[in-house]
C-alpha positions as CSV (number, residue, x, y, z in Angstrom):
1,M,120.4,-139.3,162.8
2,A,118.3,-139.5,159.9
3,D,117.5,-136.3,158.4
4,V,114.2,-134.4,159.0
5,Y,112.5,-133.1,155.8
6,I,110.5,-129.9,156.6
7,T,107.1,-129.3,154.5
8,K,105.7,-126.1,156.8
9,C,107.0,-123.9,159.3
10,I,105.9,-120.7,161.1
11,L,107.0,-118.5,163.8
12,H,104.6,-116.8,166.7
13,I,106.2,-114.3,168.9
14,L,105.1,-114.7,172.4
15,D,106.7,-112.0,174.5
16,S,104.9,-111.1,177.9
17,Q,106.4,-107.6,177.7
18,V,104.3,-106.7,174.4
19,G,100.7,-107.6,176.1
20,L,99.4,-109.8,173.4
21,P,100.8,-112.4,170.9
22,V,102.4,-111.4,167.6
23,L,100.9,-114.3,165.6
24,S,101.8,-114.9,162.0
25,E,98.9,-114.8,159.5
26,Q,100.9,-117.1,156.9
27,E,103.3,-119.8,156.9
28,H,107.0,-119.0,156.9
29,P,108.7,-118.2,153.4
30,K,110.8,-121.4,151.8
31,S,114.2,-120.7,153.1
32,T,117.3,-123.2,152.9
33,E,118.9,-121.5,155.6
34,T,115.7,-121.3,157.9
35,E,114.9,-125.1,157.3
36,F,118.6,-126.1,158.1
37,F,118.5,-124.0,161.7
38,L,115.2,-125.4,162.3
39,G,116.2,-129.2,161.2
40,E,119.3,-129.0,163.4
41,H,117.2,-128.0,166.2
42,L,114.5,-130.9,165.8
43,K,117.4,-133.5,165.4
44,R,118.9,-132.3,168.6
45,L,116.1,-132.3,170.4
46,L,115.1,-136.1,169.1
47,E,118.2,-137.0,170.5
48,D,118.4,-134.7,173.8
49,P,118.9,-137.0,176.9
50,E,116.4,-134.8,179.0
51,V,113.6,-135.7,176.8
52,K,110.7,-137.9,177.9
53,E,107.9,-139.9,175.9
54,C,104.9,-138.8,177.0
55,I,101.3,-139.5,176.2
56,F,98.1,-137.2,176.6
57,L,96.0,-137.6,179.3
58,E,92.3,-139.1,178.3
59,D,90.9,-139.2,181.8
60,R,90.0,-135.2,181.7
61,E,89.2,-132.7,179.6
62,N,92.1,-132.0,177.4
63,P,92.0,-128.7,175.0
64,M,95.7,-129.3,173.9
65,G,95.5,-133.0,173.1
66,R,92.1,-132.1,171.0
67,I,93.9,-129.6,169.0
68,F,96.7,-132.0,167.9
69,Q,94.1,-134.8,167.6
70,N,92.0,-132.5,164.8
71,Y,95.4,-131.5,163.2
72,Q,96.0,-135.1,162.7
73,K,92.9,-135.9,161.1
74,N,93.3,-132.8,158.7
75,T,96.7,-131.4,158.2
76,D,95.7,-128.8,156.2
77,T,94.5,-126.7,159.3
78,F,98.2,-126.2,160.0
79,L,97.9,-122.4,160.2
80,Y,95.0,-122.4,162.6
81,M,96.5,-125.0,164.9
82,S,99.6,-123.0,164.9
83,K,97.8,-120.1,166.0
84,E,95.6,-121.7,168.8
85,L,98.7,-123.2,170.0
86,G,100.2,-119.8,169.9
87,K,97.3,-118.2,171.7
88,K,97.0,-120.9,174.4
89,L,100.2,-120.7,175.2
90,Y,100.3,-116.8,175.3
91,D,97.1,-116.8,177.9
92,F,98.7,-119.3,180.0
93,M,102.1,-117.0,180.2
94,T,100.2,-113.7,181.3
95,K,98.5,-116.0,184.0
96,N,101.9,-117.4,185.0
97,P,104.7,-114.5,184.4
98,E,107.4,-117.0,185.3
99,V,107.2,-118.9,182.0
100,P,109.9,-117.1,180.1
101,S,109.1,-115.3,176.8
102,S,109.7,-116.8,173.3
103,D,109.8,-117.2,170.0
104,L,107.5,-120.4,169.0
105,A,108.5,-122.3,165.7
106,V,105.7,-125.2,164.7
107,V,107.1,-127.3,162.4
108,A,105.7,-130.0,160.2
109,F,108.1,-132.7,159.1
110,H,108.9,-136.3,158.1
111,Q,111.6,-138.7,159.1
112,K,111.7,-142.0,157.8
113,D,108.2,-142.0,156.5
114,R,106.8,-140.9,159.9
115,E,104.8,-137.6,160.1
116,Y,105.6,-135.4,163.1
117,L,104.6,-131.9,164.4
118,G,107.4,-130.1,166.4
119,V,107.0,-127.1,168.5
120,L,110.3,-125.5,169.5
121,K,110.0,-122.7,172.3
122,F,113.1,-120.4,171.8
123,N,113.1,-118.8,175.1
124,Y,114.9,-115.3,174.8
125,K,118.4,-114.8,175.7
126,Q,120.9,-111.5,176.3
127,T,123.5,-111.9,174.2
128,F,126.0,-109.0,172.9
129,T,127.6,-107.8,169.6
130,H,129.4,-104.9,167.9
131,E,128.1,-101.5,166.9
132,V,129.7,-98.8,164.7
133,N,128.9,-95.4,165.4
134,H,130.0,-92.7,162.9
135,Q,130.9,-89.5,164.3
136,E,132.5,-86.2,163.3
137,A,135.9,-87.5,164.8
138,G,135.7,-90.7,163.3
139,N,134.1,-94.3,164.1
140,V,133.6,-95.5,167.6
141,N,133.2,-99.3,167.8
142,S,131.1,-100.2,171.0
143,I,129.4,-103.3,172.7
144,I,125.7,-103.4,172.7
145,Q,123.2,-105.6,174.4
146,Y,120.3,-107.3,172.6
147,Q,117.6,-108.5,175.0
148,R,115.8,-110.5,172.8
149,T,117.9,-113.1,171.0
150,I,117.1,-117.1,170.6
151,A,119.4,-120.1,170.7
152,N,121.8,-120.3,168.0
153,I,122.2,-123.4,165.7
154,N,124.8,-125.1,167.9
155,Q,122.9,-124.5,171.4
156,R,120.0,-126.5,172.8
157,I,116.7,-125.6,173.6
158,E,115.4,-125.6,177.2
159,E,111.7,-126.4,175.9
160,G,110.0,-127.9,173.1
161,F,108.1,-131.1,171.9
162,I,107.8,-133.1,169.3
163,V,104.5,-134.9,168.2
164,D,104.4,-138.4,166.5
165,L,101.5,-137.9,163.9
166,Q,101.1,-141.9,163.9
167,D,100.4,-142.9,167.4
168,M,100.2,-139.3,169.0
169,K,103.1,-140.1,171.4
170,I,105.0,-136.7,172.5
171,L,108.8,-136.5,172.9
172,L,109.2,-133.5,175.5
173,K,111.5,-131.6,176.8
174,E,110.6,-129.2,179.4
175,K,112.0,-127.1,182.5
176,K,110.6,-126.4,185.9
177,V,109.0,-122.9,186.4
178,K,107.3,-121.3,189.6
179,I,103.5,-121.9,189.4
180,N,101.5,-120.6,192.5
181,D,104.6,-120.5,194.9
182,E,105.7,-124.2,193.7
183,K,108.4,-125.4,190.9
184,I,106.8,-127.6,188.3
185,F,106.7,-129.0,185.1
186,Y,104.3,-126.6,183.8
187,L,104.3,-127.7,180.0
188,S,103.2,-131.6,180.9
189,E,101.4,-130.5,184.0
190,K,99.3,-127.7,183.2
191,F,99.6,-126.8,179.5
192,L,99.8,-130.0,177.6
193,L,98.2,-132.4,180.2
194,C,100.1,-135.4,179.6
195,K,102.2,-138.1,181.3
196,G,105.3,-139.7,180.4
197,K,108.3,-142.2,181.3
198,P,111.6,-140.7,183.0
199,S,114.1,-139.1,180.3
200,D,117.5,-140.8,180.0
201,K,118.9,-138.4,181.9
202,E,116.5,-138.6,185.1
203,K,117.1,-142.8,184.5
204,M,120.9,-142.3,184.5
205,A,120.6,-140.2,187.7
206,I,118.1,-142.9,189.4
207,I,120.9,-145.7,188.3
208,N,123.6,-144.0,189.6
209,K,122.3,-142.7,192.7
210,T,121.1,-146.3,193.5
211,N,124.4,-147.5,192.8
212,K,126.3,-145.2,195.2
213,E,123.8,-146.2,197.8
214,V,123.9,-149.7,197.5
215,L,127.8,-149.9,197.3
216,K,128.2,-147.5,200.5
217,K,125.3,-149.4,202.6
218,H,126.7,-153.2,201.7
219,Y,130.4,-152.8,200.6
220,D,131.5,-149.8,202.1
221,N,132.4,-148.3,198.8
222,D,134.5,-151.2,197.8
223,F,136.3,-150.3,194.8
224,K,136.3,-153.8,193.2
225,K,132.4,-154.1,193.6
226,T,132.3,-150.8,191.7
227,T,134.2,-151.6,189.1
228,D,132.1,-155.1,188.7
229,L,128.9,-152.8,188.7
230,K,130.1,-150.3,185.7
231,R,131.5,-153.6,183.8
232,A,128.3,-155.2,184.3
233,M,126.3,-152.4,183.1
234,V,128.8,-151.7,180.1
235,E,128.3,-155.3,179.0
236,N,124.6,-155.1,179.0
237,L,124.7,-152.3,177.0
238,A,127.2,-153.8,174.5
239,E,124.5,-156.4,173.3
240,S,121.6,-153.8,173.3
241,D,120.5,-150.5,174.4
242,E,119.0,-151.6,177.6
243,L,119.9,-152.4,181.1
244,E,118.6,-155.4,182.5
245,I,118.1,-154.7,186.5
246,E,117.6,-158.2,187.0
247,E,120.6,-159.5,185.3
248,I,123.1,-157.0,186.8
249,S,121.8,-157.3,190.3
250,E,122.5,-161.1,189.9
251,K,125.8,-160.8,188.5
252,V,127.1,-158.2,190.8
253,F,125.7,-158.9,193.9
254,R,125.3,-162.9,193.9
255,D,127.2,-162.7,197.2
256,N,124.6,-160.4,198.9
257,P,121.0,-161.5,198.7
258,E,120.2,-158.5,200.8
259,A,121.7,-156.3,198.5
260,R,120.2,-157.8,195.6
261,K,117.1,-157.2,197.1
262,D,117.9,-153.4,198.0
263,Y,119.0,-152.5,194.2
264,R,115.9,-153.5,192.8
265,E,113.5,-152.3,195.2
266,S,115.3,-148.9,195.6
267,I,115.6,-148.5,191.3
268,E,111.7,-149.4,191.4
269,K,110.8,-146.8,194.2
270,R,112.4,-143.9,192.1
271,G,110.3,-144.5,189.2
272,L,112.2,-147.3,187.0
273,T,109.6,-149.9,187.3
274,E,110.8,-151.9,183.9
275,S,112.8,-154.8,184.1
276,R,114.7,-153.3,181.2
277,V,115.6,-149.8,181.1
278,K,116.1,-148.4,177.3
279,L,118.4,-146.0,176.8
280,A,119.1,-144.0,173.1
281,P,122.4,-144.8,171.6
282,K,123.8,-141.7,172.5
283,T,123.5,-142.3,176.5
284,S,124.3,-145.8,176.2
285,E,127.8,-144.4,174.5
286,K,128.5,-142.3,177.4
287,V,127.9,-144.7,179.9
288,M,130.3,-147.3,178.3
289,K,133.2,-144.7,177.6
290,K,135.7,-144.3,180.8
291,Q,135.2,-144.7,184.9
292,K,136.6,-141.8,186.3
293,I,138.3,-142.1,189.3
294,I,139.5,-139.7,192.0
295,T,141.8,-140.0,195.0
296,E,141.3,-138.1,198.0
297,E,144.7,-135.9,197.2
298,G,142.9,-134.9,193.6
299,I,144.6,-137.5,191.1
300,E,142.3,-138.1,188.5
301,L,142.4,-141.3,186.3
302,H,140.3,-141.7,183.3
303,V,140.2,-145.6,182.6
304,P,138.5,-147.0,179.4
305,V,135.7,-149.5,180.6
306,E,137.2,-152.4,178.8
307,Y,140.4,-152.0,181.1
308,L,138.6,-152.3,184.5
309,D,140.2,-155.6,185.0
310,D,143.3,-157.0,186.4
311,R,145.3,-156.9,183.6
312,K,145.7,-153.7,182.5
313,V,144.4,-151.8,185.7
314,K,144.6,-153.5,189.1
315,F,143.1,-152.5,192.2
316,I,144.9,-153.9,195.5
317,N,143.4,-153.3,199.0
318,N,146.4,-153.1,201.4
319,G,146.0,-154.1,205.2
320,D,146.0,-150.6,206.5
321,G,142.6,-150.0,204.6
322,T,144.4,-148.1,201.6
323,I,144.3,-149.0,197.9
324,K,146.9,-149.5,195.5
325,I,146.5,-149.0,191.6
326,E,148.9,-150.9,189.3
327,I,148.9,-150.2,185.5
328,N,150.5,-152.7,183.7
329,D,151.9,-153.2,180.0
330,I,152.0,-149.5,179.2
331,T,154.1,-149.1,175.9
332,S,154.4,-145.3,176.0
333,I,152.9,-142.4,178.0
334,L,151.9,-139.2,176.5
335,N,152.3,-135.9,178.5
336,K,149.3,-133.7,178.1
């Protein structure tokens, strides 16, 4: 991940218990520590598997889209733009109390010669720390609770988005909140008014669910076919960070046209309509690592995908319906 370079940032306090937003009238003072903190959160957001790529809807009045488009034309309006954003989000929060209170960091930054605007919504958390009370009889150390703390540098934020100021595409991470008795993705559906593609996490959930359904329906969960499917996915990703659905289905289900058809149609019905499913490098790495195998007795095996063949690890179907697992050519065993 390339470094991000922060040029401006500002922090607004959006606490619904206060009754009004506490908006900064000036940009955040320059600070190496603050820029490092915000930079780490921006990089983590850019790589987050729950992030989805969105675009602003243009078929209706879109106040938020207009705010960012105006800023794109004149980045000197950073302070005004951030305050308008804070006001509108706070107004939305007061009408919808399930939206969590937060500190809102608005950050102008660039990465690889592209200009971005990051909006990090630091939802409040309850944390604990110590307190020293000085008394006549001596010090008394106690544990106290803080009600209004934010994610530390090693934690992922729950909500936030990044706008690419060149093409106005949005990278959005959001959570569902109850609005009018229905849980929805309020940031995209009600606030930003944008639509997008599934996130990497959603893509893999669709593919994994389809894998299980097709293997159960057409192959009665045959383990060899399961490993064939996993290996085909890994071979795809080794060449590029893409899963070619047509190629995978042809390779794995060549003996069963009905399974091939079900596989493609099921993935499309669940929202992955592209023939090539693009994944971020980190997601690809996770898919390619290991296959987890759990027997009914609770025995777990974590097998590197490259060994899911008949040389190192062999799965043999016995006549009585059980499966025998052979692990071959082992030179040493570590007991952990």
